C-alpha positions, 0 to 999 in steps of 0.5 A: 508427515500429513497425508497428501503432502508432498515433500518440498524441496527447501526454498533457495531464498528465505521469505525475509530476503525476498521481503527485503526485496520488496521494501527495497523496491517500494522505498526506492522506487528502482526498477525490479531488474536493479534489485541487488542479487542478495535479495534473490531473482527479481522474479521472486521478489515480484512474484511474492508482491504479487502473489501477497497483494492478490490474497490480500496479506498487505492490506490486512497486515497494514489495517492490523498495524494501524489498529494496534497503532491507533490503540496505543495512541501512536497515530494522529490522523490529519485532517488537512491531509485527508482534505489533501487527498480528497481534493487531489483525487478529485482533481485527477478525476477531473470532477465537476464543482457543481456536481459535488455540492451536496456530497460534500455539504455535510463533511466540513471540507471546503473543496475550493476549486481556485487552488491546486492541492 
């Protein structure tokens, strides 16, 4: 055993069960307290999610999965979805179209303000 490591007790719930609880929560949108007991206590599931968000595990995992899928040709990047996303975000920011003329000029995207995304 390495020096300086304290022996730890075994976890009550496996990480797989906690991650399944996180997946269920993000898939269904149900409140944390409504998580089934077989995933573990909701505080444990939420705590694991927050710890992994803070240390960047989820974003690194997503980036690696996307890069691998893109390299195998499994991802089709849809520009129309990107345009809809940009429009939606700008609308949420209550943007002024006249202030964005130069910003969007070279992108080829048409930000038509008469229609909503």
